[in-house]
KOLRO-90202 format. One record per residue: residue in three letters; x, y, z of N, C-alpha, C, CB in turn. Coordinates in Angstrom, 2 decimals, decimal comma, always signed. Glycine has a CB too. Layout:
SITE     r       n.x       n.y       n.z      ca.x      ca.y      ca.z       c.x       c.y       c.z      cb.x      cb.y      cb.z
SITE   ALA         X         Y         Z         X         Y         Z         X         Y         Z         X         Y         Z
...
//
This chain:
SITE     r       n.x       n.y       n.z      ca.x      ca.y      ca.z       c.x       c.y       c.z      cb.x      cb.y      cb.z
SITE   UNK   -132,10   -117,37    -46,09   -133,28   -116,71    -45,56   -132,85   -115,86    -44,35   -134,38   -117,75    -45,16
SITE   UNK   -133,27   -114,62    -44,34   -132,85   -113,69    -43,29   -133,95   -113,54    -42,25   -132,49   -112,30    -43,90
SITE   UNK   -133,71   -114,07    -41,05   -134,68   -113,98    -39,96   -134,41   -112,74    -39,11   -134,64   -115,26    -39,09
SITE   UNK   -135,47   -112,15    -38,59   -135,33   -110,99    -37,72   -134,92   -111,41    -36,30   -136,64   -110,20    -37,67
SITE   UNK   -135,21   -112,68    -35,95   -134,86   -113,18    -34,62   -134,50   -114,65    -34,76   -136,04   -112,97    -33,60
SITE   UNK   -133,55   -115,08    -33,96   -133,12   -116,48    -33,96   -133,05   -116,98    -32,52   -131,74   -116,66    -34,68
SITE   UNK   -133,56   -118,19    -32,30   -133,44   -118,80    -30,98   -132,79   -120,17    -31,11   -134,82   -118,90    -30,28
SITE   UNK   -132,04   -120,53    -30,10   -131,33   -121,80    -30,07   -131,98   -122,70    -29,03   -129,82   -121,60    -29,76
SITE   UNK   -132,68   -123,74    -29,50   -133,31   -124,68    -28,57   -132,63   -126,05    -28,64   -134,82   -124,82    -28,88
SITE   UNK   -131,41   -126,08    -29,15   -130,68   -127,34    -29,24   -130,49   -127,93    -27,85   -129,32   -127,14    -29,94
SITE   UNK   -130,71   -129,23    -27,73   -130,58   -129,91    -26,45   -131,86   -129,92    -25,64   -129,50   -129,27    -25,66
SITE   UNK   -132,88   -129,19    -26,09   -134,16   -129,15    -25,38   -135,16   -130,08    -26,06   -134,72   -127,71    -25,32
SITE   UNK   -136,00   -130,72    -25,26   -137,02   -131,60    -25,80   -138,40   -130,97    -25,65   -136,97   -132,97    -25,11
SITE   UNK   -139,34   -131,53    -26,39   -140,73   -131,08    -26,37   -141,21   -130,98    -24,93   -141,64   -132,05    -27,19
SITE   UNK   -141,93   -129,96    -24,56   -142,47   -128,87    -25,38   -141,62   -127,60    -25,37   -143,85   -128,54    -24,91
SITE   UNK   -140,42   -127,64    -24,83   -139,64   -126,42    -24,66   -139,34   -125,66    -25,96   -138,35   -126,75    -24,00
SITE   UNK   -138,96   -126,33    -27,06   -138,73   -125,55    -28,29   -139,98   -124,76    -28,74   -138,29   -126,48    -29,41
SITE   UNK   -141,14   -125,37    -28,61   -142,39   -124,70    -28,99   -142,67   -123,52    -28,06   -143,57   -125,69    -28,97
SITE   UNK   -142,49   -123,73    -26,76   -142,75   -122,65    -25,80   -141,82   -121,46    -26,02   -142,59   -123,18    -24,36
SITE   UNK   -140,54   -121,75    -26,29   -139,58   -120,68    -26,54   -139,89   -119,96    -27,86   -138,14   -121,25    -26,57
SITE   UNK   -140,35   -120,72    -28,86   -140,72   -120,11    -30,14   -141,95   -119,22    -29,97   -140,99   -121,20    -31,20
SITE   UNK   -142,91   -119,67    -29,19   -144,12   -118,88    -28,97   -143,75   -117,54    -28,33   -145,12   -119,64    -28,07
SITE   UNK   -142,86   -117,56    -27,34   -142,42   -116,34    -26,67   -141,67   -115,43    -27,65   -141,52   -116,67    -25,45
SITE   UNK   -140,78   -116,03    -28,45   -139,99   -115,25    -29,40   -140,89   -114,62    -30,47   -138,92   -116,13    -30,07
SITE   UNK   -141,90   -115,34    -30,92   -142,81   -114,79    -31,93   -143,55   -113,57    -31,38   -143,83   -115,86    -32,39
SITE   UNK   -143,83   -113,58    -30,09   -144,55   -112,43    -29,50   -143,66   -111,19    -29,44   -145,05   -112,78    -28,09
SITE   UNK   -142,36   -111,38    -29,61   -141,41   -110,27    -29,52   -141,05   -109,66    -30,88   -140,15   -110,74    -28,84
SITE   UNK   -141,59   -110,24    -31,97   -141,31   -109,70    -33,30   -142,61   -109,19    -33,92   -140,65   -110,77    -34,22
SITE   UNK   -142,48   -108,44    -34,99   -143,64   -107,83    -35,64   -144,31   -108,81    -36,61   -143,22   -106,54    -36,39
SITE   UNK   -145,61   -108,63    -36,87   -146,29   -109,47    -37,86   -145,55   -109,42    -39,20   -147,75   -109,02    -38,04
SITE   UNK   -145,40   -110,58    -39,82   -144,72   -110,67    -41,11   -143,23   -110,95    -40,99   -144,93   -109,41    -41,88
SITE   UNK   -142,67   -110,77    -39,79   -141,24   -111,02    -39,61   -140,97   -112,51    -39,40   -140,70   -110,22    -38,43
SITE   UNK   -139,71   -112,89    -39,65   -139,32   -114,30    -39,57   -138,58   -114,63    -38,29   -138,45   -114,66    -40,75
SITE   UNK   -138,87   -115,83    -37,76   -138,17   -116,39    -36,61   -137,47   -117,66    -37,07   -139,15   -116,68    -35,42
SITE   UNK   -136,19   -117,77    -36,73   -135,42   -118,98    -37,02   -135,23   -119,74    -35,71   -134,02   -118,64    -37,69
SITE   UNK   -135,57   -121,03    -35,73   -135,45   -121,87    -34,54   -134,47   -123,01    -34,84   -136,84   -122,42    -34,09
SITE   UNK   -133,43   -123,13    -34,04   -132,49   -124,25    -34,13   -132,89   -125,28    -33,10   -131,00   -123,79    -33,92
SITE   UNK   -132,96   -126,55    -33,49   -133,40   -127,61    -32,58   -132,66   -128,91    -32,86   -134,91   -127,83    -32,70
SITE   UNK   -132,62   -129,77    -31,86   -132,05   -131,11    -32,04   -133,09   -132,20    -31,79   -130,85   -131,30    -31,11
SITE   UNK   -134,26   -131,84    -31,32   -135,32   -132,81    -31,04   -135,98   -133,23    -32,36   -136,38   -132,21    -30,07
SITE   UNK   -135,85   -134,53    -32,75   -136,47   -134,97    -34,02   -137,97   -134,73    -34,05   -136,19   -136,45    -34,24
SITE   UNK   -138,61   -134,75    -32,89   -140,05   -134,50    -32,83   -140,42   -133,06    -33,14   -140,57   -134,85    -31,48
SITE   UNK   -139,42   -132,17    -33,16   -139,71   -130,76    -33,43   -140,27   -130,55    -34,84   -138,46   -129,92    -33,23
SITE   UNK   -139,94   -131,45    -35,76   -140,43   -131,30    -37,14   -141,96   -131,31    -37,15   -139,88   -132,43    -38,06
SITE   UNK   -142,54   -132,36    -36,60   -144,01   -132,41    -36,59   -144,61   -131,46    -35,57   -144,49   -133,84    -36,32
SITE   UNK   -143,88   -131,19    -34,47   -144,39   -130,25    -33,47   -144,58   -128,87    -34,07   -143,43   -130,17    -32,27
SITE   UNK   -143,60   -128,40    -34,87   -143,73   -127,07    -35,46   -144,78   -127,04    -36,57   -142,39   -126,61    -36,01
SITE   UNK   -144,99   -128,16    -37,25   -146,06   -128,22    -38,26   -147,41   -128,05    -37,57   -146,01   -129,57    -39,04
SITE   UNK   -147,60   -128,76    -36,46   -148,86   -128,65    -35,71   -149,01   -127,26    -35,10   -148,93   -129,73    -34,61
SITE   UNK   -147,92   -126,72    -34,56   -147,94   -125,40    -33,95   -148,39   -124,35    -34,97   -146,56   -125,04    -33,40
SITE   UNK   -147,86   -124,43    -36,17   -148,22   -123,46    -37,22   -149,70   -123,57    -37,57   -147,35   -123,67    -38,48
SITE   UNK   -150,19   -124,79    -37,72   -151,60   -125,00    -38,04   -152,50   -124,42    -36,93   -151,90   -126,50    -38,24
SITE   UNK   -152,13   -124,66    -35,69   -152,97   -124,26    -34,56   -152,95   -122,76    -34,30   -152,55   -124,99    -33,33
SITE   UNK   -151,83   -122,10    -34,60   -151,68   -120,69    -34,24   -151,89   -119,74    -35,42   -150,32   -120,46    -33,66
SITE   UNK   -151,86   -120,26    -36,64   -152,00   -119,39    -37,80   -150,70   -118,75    -38,26   -153,00   -118,32    -37,51
SITE   UNK   -149,61   -119,01    -37,55   -148,30   -118,56    -38,01   -147,87   -119,45    -39,17   -147,24   -118,58    -36,85
SITE   UNK   -147,13   -118,89    -40,11   -146,73   -119,66    -41,30   -145,41   -120,37    -41,08   -146,63   -118,73    -42,52
SITE   UNK   -145,40   -121,67    -41,31   -144,16   -122,44    -41,28   -143,56   -122,32    -42,68   -144,40   -123,96    -40,87
SITE   UNK   -142,56   -121,47    -42,82   -142,01   -121,14    -44,13   -141,11   -122,25    -44,64   -141,24   -119,83    -44,06
SITE   UNK   -140,27   -122,78    -43,76   -139,30   -123,79    -44,20   -138,82   -124,62    -43,01   -138,10   -123,13    -44,90
SITE   UNK   -138,53   -125,89    -43,29   -137,89   -126,77    -42,32   -136,76   -127,49    -43,04   -138,91   -127,79    -41,69
SITE   UNK   -135,62   -127,62    -42,37   -134,51   -128,35    -42,97   -133,77   -129,11    -41,88   -133,56   -127,40    -43,73
SITE   UNK   -132,97   -130,07    -42,33   -132,18   -130,88    -41,40   -130,75   -130,96    -41,91   -132,80   -132,29    -41,24
SITE   UNK   -129,80   -130,77    -40,99   -128,38   -130,93    -41,28   -127,80   -131,80    -40,18   -127,63   -129,54    -41,39
SITE   UNK   -127,55   -133,06    -40,50   -127,08   -133,98    -39,46   -128,18   -134,19    -38,44   -125,80   -133,45    -38,78
SITE   UNK   -127,86   -133,95    -37,17   -128,86   -134,13    -36,12   -129,48   -132,80    -35,68   -128,24   -134,83    -34,93
SITE   UNK   -129,32   -131,77    -36,50   -129,90   -130,47    -36,20   -131,03   -130,13    -37,17   -128,83   -129,37    -36,24
SITE   UNK   -132,04   -129,50    -36,64   -133,20   -129,10    -37,43   -133,33   -127,59    -37,38   -134,51   -129,79    -36,90
SITE   UNK   -133,70   -127,00    -38,52   -133,90   -125,55    -38,58   -135,34   -125,31    -39,06   -132,85   -124,86    -39,54
SITE   UNK   -136,03   -124,47    -38,31   -137,43   -124,13    -38,62   -137,52   -122,62    -38,79   -138,40   -124,64    -37,49
SITE   UNK   -138,21   -122,19    -39,85   -138,48   -120,77    -40,07   -139,98   -120,54    -39,96   -137,95   -120,30    -41,45
SITE   UNK   -140,36   -119,65    -39,07   -141,76   -119,30    -38,87   -141,97   -117,82    -39,16   -142,21   -119,65    -37,44
SITE   UNK   -143,07   -117,50    -39,86   -143,42   -116,11    -40,12   -144,60   -115,78    -39,21   -143,77   -115,86    -41,64
SITE   UNK   -144,43   -114,72    -38,43   -145,50   -114,33    -37,51   -146,71   -113,84    -38,28   -145,02   -113,25    -36,53
SITE   UNK   -147,86   -114,27    -37,83   -149,11   -113,83    -38,49   -149,47   -112,43    -38,09   -150,26   -114,77    -38,14
//
C-alpha cells in the first residue's frame, strides 16, 4: 500500500500517536493515505476509535513483532 505520508510514533504511548496522526492527516489531501508506525499495543483500538469519531477511514492495521502499522485515509 502506497501512503502519501508516513509518520513514526514508535516508542510513544497514548495519546501521542493519535495526536501526531491527527496533525499529519491535516497536512494531506482528502482521499490520501497516511501510514502510522507504532509500538503501543493500545494503538490498535485507539486508531479504530479515532477513525469512528473523525470519519477518516481506517484502511488497514497489521502487526509485525512488537510493531503496529496503521493506514488511514483522510476523509
